C-alpha positions as CSV (number, residue, x, y, z in Angstrom):
1,X,20.5,-15.2,-7.6
2,X,19.8,-11.6,-8.3
3,X,17.2,-12.4,-10.9
4,X,15.4,-14.7,-8.4
5,X,15.4,-12.0,-5.7
6,X,14.2,-9.4,-8.2
7,X,11.4,-11.7,-9.4
8,X,10.3,-12.4,-5.8
9,X,10.4,-8.6,-5.0
10,X,8.2,-7.8,-8.0
11,X,5.8,-10.6,-7.3
12,X,5.5,-9.6,-3.7
13,X,4.8,-6.0,-4.7
14,X,2.2,-7.1,-7.2
15,X,0.5,-9.6,-4.9
16,X,0.7,-7.6,-1.7
17,X,0.7,-3.9,-2.5
18,X,-1.8,-4.2,-5.3
19,X,-4.7,-5.6,-3.3
20,X,-4.1,-3.0,-0.5
21,X,-4.1,-0.2,-3.0
22,X,-7.3,-1.3,-4.6
23,X,-9.2,-2.3,-1.4
24,X,-8.1,0.9,0.4
25,X,-9.3,3.0,-2.6
26,X,-12.7,1.2,-2.7
27,X,-13.2,1.7,1.1
28,X,-14.2,5.4,1.1
29,X,-16.9,5.1,-1.6
30,X,-18.3,1.9,0.0
31,X,-18.3,3.8,3.3
32,X,-20.5,6.5,1.8
33,X,-22.9,3.8,0.5
34,X,-22.9,2.1,3.9
35,X,-23.8,5.4,5.6
36,X,-26.8,5.7,3.4
37,X,-27.6,2.0,3.4
38,X,-27.2,1.3,7.1
39,X,-26.7,-2.3,7.8
40,X,-26.9,-3.5,4.2
41,X,-24.4,-5.3,2.0
42,X,-22.2,-2.2,1.9
43,X,-21.2,-2.8,5.6
44,X,-20.3,-6.4,4.8
45,X,-18.2,-5.2,1.9
46,X,-16.5,-2.7,4.2
47,X,-15.5,-5.5,6.6
48,X,-14.1,-7.5,3.6
49,X,-12.1,-4.5,2.2
50,X,-10.7,-3.7,5.7
51,X,-9.6,-7.3,6.1
52,X,-7.9,-7.3,2.7
53,X,-6.1,-4.2,3.7
54,X,-4.9,-5.6,7.0
55,X,-3.9,-9.1,5.8
56,X,-2.1,-7.9,2.7
57,X,-0.4,-5.1,4.6
58,X,1.2,-7.9,6.7
59,X,2.2,-9.8,3.6
60,X,3.5,-6.6,2.2
61,X,6.5,-6.7,4.6
62,X,8.0,-9.1,2.1
63,X,8.3,-6.3,-0.5
64,X,11.0,-4.3,1.2
65,X,12.7,-7.4,2.5
66,X,13.1,-8.8,-1.0
67,X,13.9,-5.3,-2.3
68,X,16.8,-4.9,0.2
69,X,18.1,-8.3,-0.7
70,X,18.0,-7.5,-4.4
71,X,19.7,-4.1,-3.9
72,X,22.4,-5.8,-1.8
73,X,23.1,-8.3,-4.5
74,X,23.2,-5.6,-7.2
75,X,25.4,-3.4,-5.0
76,X,23.1,-0.4,-5.2
77,X,22.3,0.1,-1.5
78,X,23.8,3.6,-1.4
79,X,22.3,4.9,-4.7
80,X,20.1,7.9,-4.3
81,X,17.1,6.4,-6.2
82,X,17.1,3.4,-3.8
83,X,17.4,5.5,-0.7
84,X,14.5,7.7,-2.0
85,X,12.5,4.6,-2.7
86,X,13.1,3.3,0.8
87,X,12.0,6.6,2.4
88,X,8.8,6.7,0.2
89,X,8.1,3.0,1.1
90,X,8.5,3.8,4.8
91,X,6.2,6.8,4.4
92,X,3.6,4.7,2.6
93,X,3.8,1.9,5.3
94,X,3.5,4.5,8.1
95,X,0.5,6.1,6.4
96,X,-1.2,2.8,6.1
97,X,-0.4,1.5,9.6
98,X,-0.9,4.7,11.5
99,X,-3.7,6.5,9.7
100,X,-5.5,4.5,7.0
101,X,-6.1,1.2,8.9
102,X,-7.1,2.9,12.2
103,X,-9.5,5.2,10.3
104,X,-11.0,2.2,8.7
105,X,-11.4,0.6,12.1
106,X,-13.1,3.7,13.4
107,X,-15.4,3.9,10.4
108,X,-16.5,0.3,10.9
109,X,-17.3,1.0,14.5
110,X,-19.5,4.0,13.6
111,X,-21.4,2.9,10.5
112,X,-24.2,3.7,9.9
113,X,-23.5,6.8,12.1
114,X,-21.9,10.0,10.9
115,X,-18.8,9.3,8.9
116,X,-16.2,11.4,7.0
117,X,-14.9,9.3,4.1
118,X,-13.3,12.4,2.4
119,X,-10.2,12.4,4.6
120,X,-9.8,8.6,4.3
121,X,-10.1,9.0,0.5
122,X,-7.4,11.6,0.5
123,X,-5.0,9.5,2.7
124,X,-5.6,6.6,0.4
125,X,-4.8,8.7,-2.6
126,X,-1.5,9.8,-1.0
127,X,-0.7,6.2,-0.2
128,X,-1.2,5.2,-3.8
129,X,0.8,8.2,-5.1
130,X,3.7,7.2,-2.9
131,X,3.6,3.7,-4.3
132,X,3.4,5.1,-7.8
133,X,6.5,7.2,-7.2
134,X,8.3,4.1,-5.8
135,X,7.3,2.1,-8.9
136,X,8.7,4.8,-11.2
137,X,11.9,5.0,-9.3
138,X,12.3,1.2,-9.4
139,X,11.8,1.2,-13.2
140,X,13.7,4.4,-14.2
141,X,16.5,4.1,-11.5
142,X,18.1,7.5,-12.2
143,X,21.9,7.1,-12.5
144,X,21.8,3.4,-12.2
145,X,24.3,1.4,-14.4
146,X,23.1,-2.1,-13.5
147,X,21.7,-4.3,-16.2
148,X,18.9,-5.9,-14.1
């Protein structure tokens, strides 16, 4: 059962977090083009990127759920690497939900007006770095003795 849970956890991470990371990263550059382009195709692309971020953020809830189930079956719920991963995942989720998605909403409401994509690009970069750190912790698992 552990291997099934781990497989579901990894698949959920790839299929949910990956699209959010890519779409959120593309949003600031597209926002710059939309500001210069006005009502052109860049605005349509912005709406699509924002929708990808919103929808896959919802699907992304499966990642920590499958992760916790996997950790429980492996008996590693108290390990430091896992607790650190949980904290970093919560930080990434909060950053996405409280700062990135609302900033995208505001940007969509103001295009083609004055926009500041630099801050949004920075927030997205931090979001992606948090997920990179979680990924490294999931692979390296410092101090782990499990064979999974």
